C-alpha positions as semicolon CSV with decimal commas, in nm:
position;residue;x (nm);y (nm);z (nm)
1;M;1,237;-1,930;-2,189
2;A;1,369;-2,248;-2,025
3;R;1,328;-2,091;-1,679
4;R;0,969;-1,993;-1,757
5;Q;0,886;-2,345;-1,872
6;R;1,051;-2,502;-1,570
7;H;0,852;-2,289;-1,324
8;F;0,527;-2,273;-1,522
9;V;0,236;-2,417;-1,318
10;Q;-0,008;-2,553;-1,573
11;S;-0,290;-2,623;-1,327
12;L;-0,275;-2,262;-1,204
13;A;-0,282;-2,134;-1,562
14;R;-0,586;-2,348;-1,637
15;G;-0,766;-2,230;-1,326
16;L;-0,707;-1,869;-1,430
17;K;-0,830;-1,948;-1,780
18;V;-1,156;-2,072;-1,629
19;L;-1,201;-1,734;-1,461
20;Q;-1,114;-1,548;-1,780
21;V;-1,404;-1,697;-1,979
22;F;-1,648;-1,486;-1,776
23;S;-1,722;-1,139;-1,914
24;A;-1,986;-0,868;-1,925
25;E;-2,142;-1,050;-2,220
26;H;-2,122;-1,387;-2,040
27;P;-2,153;-1,320;-1,664
28;S;-2,283;-1,672;-1,590
29;L;-2,192;-2,001;-1,756
30;T;-2,277;-2,368;-1,714
31;L;-2,019;-2,641;-1,671
32;S;-2,048;-2,746;-2,035
33;Q;-2,023;-2,386;-2,155
34;I;-1,702;-2,336;-1,956
35;S;-1,571;-2,662;-2,102
36;G;-1,649;-2,544;-2,454
37;R;-1,487;-2,203;-2,406
38;T;-1,171;-2,334;-2,238
39;G;-1,126;-2,654;-2,437
40;F;-1,094;-2,852;-2,112
41;N;-1,298;-3,168;-2,063
42;V;-1,595;-3,152;-1,827
43;V;-1,429;-3,362;-1,557
44;A;-1,130;-3,125;-1,541
45;V;-1,358;-2,819;-1,542
46;Q;-1,553;-2,970;-1,252
47;R;-1,233;-2,993;-1,046
48;Y;-1,137;-2,634;-1,125
49;T;-1,482;-2,493;-1,052
50;D;-1,509;-2,688;-0,724
51;T;-1,172;-2,548;-0,614
52;L;-1,255;-2,193;-0,722
53;M;-1,589;-2,211;-0,542
54;E;-1,420;-2,332;-0,225
55;L;-1,184;-2,031;-0,242
56;G;-1,465;-1,785;-0,313
57;F;-1,362;-1,701;-0,669
58;L;-1,676;-1,860;-0,817
59;K;-2,039;-1,892;-0,706
60;R;-2,325;-2,097;-0,851
61;N;-2,692;-2,002;-0,887
62;R;-3,004;-2,220;-0,868
63;H;-2,979;-2,286;-1,243
64;R;-2,638;-2,444;-1,178
65;E;-2,468;-2,161;-1,364
66;F;-2,137;-2,032;-1,234
67;F;-2,057;-1,664;-1,187
68;L;-1,764;-1,469;-1,044
69;G;-1,746;-1,459;-0,665
70;P;-1,646;-1,187;-0,418
71;E;-1,278;-1,286;-0,409
72;V;-1,240;-1,191;-0,777
73;L;-1,418;-0,865;-0,710
74;S;-1,190;-0,793;-0,413
75;L;-0,883;-0,833;-0,635
76;G;-1,029;-0,593;-0,888
77;F;-1,128;-0,351;-0,613
78;A;-0,775;-0,349;-0,477
79;F;-0,640;-0,255;-0,821
80;L;-0,905;0,012;-0,877
81;N;-0,844;0,147;-0,527
82;R;-0,474;0,199;-0,600
83;T;-0,554;0,359;-0,936
84;Q;-0,819;0,578;-0,779
85;L;-0,582;0,671;-0,497
86;K;-0,316;0,803;-0,733
87;K;-0,570;1,001;-0,934
88;I;-0,723;1,158;-0,624
89;A;-0,393;1,211;-0,443
90;E;-0,229;1,401;-0,729
91;E;-0,487;1,676;-0,702
92;Y;-0,482;1,697;-0,323
93;I;-0,104;1,675;-0,290
94;S;-0,033;1,919;-0,573
95;E;-0,268;2,178;-0,425
96;F;-0,121;2,136;-0,077
97;S;0,239;2,147;-0,204
98;H;0,167;2,463;-0,402
99;R;0,002;2,627;-0,101
100;V;0,272;2,549;0,157
101;K;0,559;2,547;-0,095
102;R;0,702;2,218;0,031
103;T;0,791;1,881;-0,125
104;L;0,557;1,586;-0,069
105;N;0,582;1,218;-0,161
106;M;0,329;0,937;-0,161
107;A;0,474;0,589;-0,113
108;I;0,395;0,224;-0,052
109;L;0,601;-0,036;0,133
110;D;0,811;-0,291;-0,057
111;G;0,988;-0,506;0,199
112;C;1,240;-0,288;0,379
113;E;1,207;-0,005;0,125
114;V;0,945;0,244;0,015
115;I;0,851;0,302;-0,347
116;F;0,734;0,649;-0,447
117;I;0,410;0,633;-0,644
118;Y;0,376;1,011;-0,664
119;R;0,612;1,299;-0,593
120;K;0,559;1,675;-0,596
121;E;0,897;1,842;-0,560
122;V;0,948;2,202;-0,455
123;H;1,281;2,203;-0,275
124;R;1,545;1,943;-0,359
125;F;1,739;1,814;-0,059
126;L;1,940;1,568;-0,268
127;S;2,178;1,628;-0,557
128;Y;2,015;1,346;-0,756
129;D;1,659;1,324;-0,885
130;L;1,380;1,131;-0,716
131;H;1,062;1,042;-0,903
132;A;0,773;0,795;-0,912
133;G;0,931;0,451;-0,892
134;S;1,229;0,565;-0,682
135;K;1,310;0,357;-0,375
136;L;1,443;0,467;-0,036
137;P;1,510;0,281;0,291
138;A;1,194;0,257;0,502
139;H;1,360;0,273;0,844
140;C;1,483;0,631;0,813
141;T;1,218;0,806;0,602
142;G;0,892;0,968;0,703
143;S;0,665;0,765;0,480
144;G;0,861;0,448;0,549
145;K;0,828;0,472;0,926
146;C;0,457;0,537;0,892
147;L;0,415;0,228;0,674
148;L;0,632;0,011;0,899
149;A;0,425;0,113;1,201
150;G;0,120;-0,026;1,021
151;L;0,259;-0,380;1,002
152;D;0,138;-0,637;1,252
153;D;0,383;-0,710;1,533
154;A;0,501;-1,046;1,399
155;S;0,565;-0,915;1,047
156;L;0,738;-0,604;1,179
157;K;0,963;-0,807;1,408
158;E;1,056;-1,043;1,124
159;L;1,131;-0,753;0,890
160;L;1,349;-0,572;1,142
161;E;1,544;-0,890;1,214
162;K;1,640;-0,940;0,850
163;T;1,683;-0,574;0,751
164;D;2,021;-0,405;0,741
165;L;1,947;-0,086;0,932
166;C;2,219;0,109;0,757
167;R;2,341;0,434;0,910
168;V;2,284;0,721;0,667
169;T;2,335;1,015;0,903
170;A;2,444;1,054;1,263
171;H;2,074;1,057;1,358
172;T;1,971;0,737;1,179
173;I;1,825;0,477;1,416
174;V;2,024;0,160;1,351
175;D;1,936;-0,040;1,661
176;S;1,629;-0,259;1,601
177;K;1,506;-0,224;1,959
178;E;1,525;0,154;1,942
179;L;1,352;0,155;1,605
180;W;1,078;-0,066;1,749
181;K;1,021;0,187;2,028
182;D;1,009;0,469;1,775
183;L;0,753;0,284;1,563
184;M;0,537;0,209;1,867
185;L;0,539;0,583;1,941
186;T;0,441;0,644;1,580
187;R;0,144;0,413;1,624
188;K;0,042;0,594;1,942
189;R;0,040;0,944;1,792
190;G;-0,086;0,843;1,445
191;Y;0,193;0,997;1,237
192;S;0,567;0,946;1,190
193;I;0,871;1,166;1,235
194;A;1,209;1,118;1,069
195;D;1,432;1,387;1,220
196;R;1,751;1,420;1,010
197;E;1,763;1,041;0,974
198;W;1,789;1,027;0,594
199;I;1,946;1,367;0,525
200;S;2,119;1,576;0,789
201;D;1,908;1,886;0,708
202;L;1,575;1,709;0,649
203;Y;1,284;1,679;0,892
204;S;1,012;1,457;0,751
205;L;0,657;1,393;0,870
206;G;0,449;1,097;0,750
207;V;0,074;1,037;0,765
208;P;-0,132;0,737;0,650
209;I;-0,390;0,726;0,372
210;I;-0,666;0,493;0,489
211;N;-0,931;0,337;0,266
212;Q;-1,298;0,261;0,333
213;E;-1,208;-0,079;0,478
214;G;-0,985;0,084;0,739
215;K;-0,663;-0,035;0,576
216;M;-0,357;0,178;0,505
217;E;-0,329;0,222;0,128
218;A;-0,014;0,435;0,131
219;A;0,165;0,705;0,327
220;V;0,242;1,067;0,243
221;N;0,543;1,251;0,375
222;L;0,610;1,623;0,404
223;S;0,968;1,749;0,379
224;L;1,086;2,040;0,593
225;S;1,432;2,173;0,662
226;S;1,555;2,107;1,015
227;E;1,553;2,484;1,071
228;E;1,183;2,503;0,982
229;A;1,093;2,218;1,216
230;K;1,071;2,432;1,527
231;G;0,807;2,584;1,752
232;E;0,484;2,727;1,621
233;H;0,584;2,690;1,256
234;L;0,621;2,312;1,296
235;Q;0,292;2,281;1,485
236;D;0,110;2,482;1,218
237;M;0,257;2,271;0,935
238;L;0,180;1,949;1,124
239;A;-0,184;2,051;1,175
240;Q;-0,224;2,133;0,805
241;F;-0,050;1,813;0,700
242;I;-0,273;1,599;0,922
243;E;-0,574;1,764;0,761
244;L;-0,435;1,667;0,422
245;G;-0,409;1,305;0,534
246;R;-0,761;1,321;0,675
247;S;-0,895;1,463;0,348
248;L;-0,718;1,200;0,138
249;S;-0,848;0,922;0,361
250;A;-1,202;1,064;0,349
251;A;-1,178;1,075;-0,030
252;M;-1,095;0,702;-0,018
253;G;-1,409;0,636;0,186
254;Y;-1,259;0,627;0,536
255;K;-1,487;0,767;0,809
256;G;-1,302;0,678;1,129
257;P;-1,082;0,880;1,367
258;Y;-0,769;1,050;1,236
259;P;-0,470;1,056;1,267
260;V;-0,441;0,687;1,343
261;I;-0,216;0,407;1,222
262;P;-0,433;0,106;1,127
263;I;-0,251;-0,215;1,212
264;A;-0,279;-0,501;0,962
265;D;-0,305;-0,859;1,084
266;P;-0,137;-1,147;0,897
267;S;-0,456;-1,210;0,696
268;G;-0,435;-0,859;0,555
269;D;-0,721;-0,709;0,757
270;A;-0,687;-0,387;0,954
271;R;-0,764;-0,370;1,322
């Protein structure tokens, strides 16, 4: 409790409270109405609304009523997008996994690790259980390398410099320069390959899921045994897997070329 009080930013809390007074029943409010609903004096509310307008979280109409701006909507859209993604992906991934009888995972990047947000297991390569919420190193996994390749150059360089590229198998890439080259190749071809880098008998492919704004929402990886990852069988599985990624991206509203790794800039936009 003491830690919470010490780090509690009252002005931020009050600014958020101003946003929270808007609702479906009250989509637009005057300065005095906001003051009455928050309990803040009008002068303080004026400062908060001016700041929130400058940041795009509030707008004002010709009647001098405030209403929620596009920045609030973008935050909500990001949440709904992730929720929608999981709902859509479960159906697509489950059907594909059942058809090809292979394990698939959907993951997002969390620093130097990936977090599974959905997993459909068919063949277990590990003795322990993996599930939604499980974390694995990004530098040696199919989904992780796909997600890393989507970072802008500066962010990727910074991450590689501070990440312990631990050796998991004899094939794990532990040199940052070599990993950089591998990720640039991933960008070029539009999908990732982790060949026995996490498990000595596992060949993993990773493809991006891209939303309607052209940003990478998540990555999906397909697990094959190293014996299966050969010749025509590998090419056939790769073609089917890319189509899965294309279908998932299309379901999220993406209409561009595929496979492709969209690169985020520091502001969060894809290019």
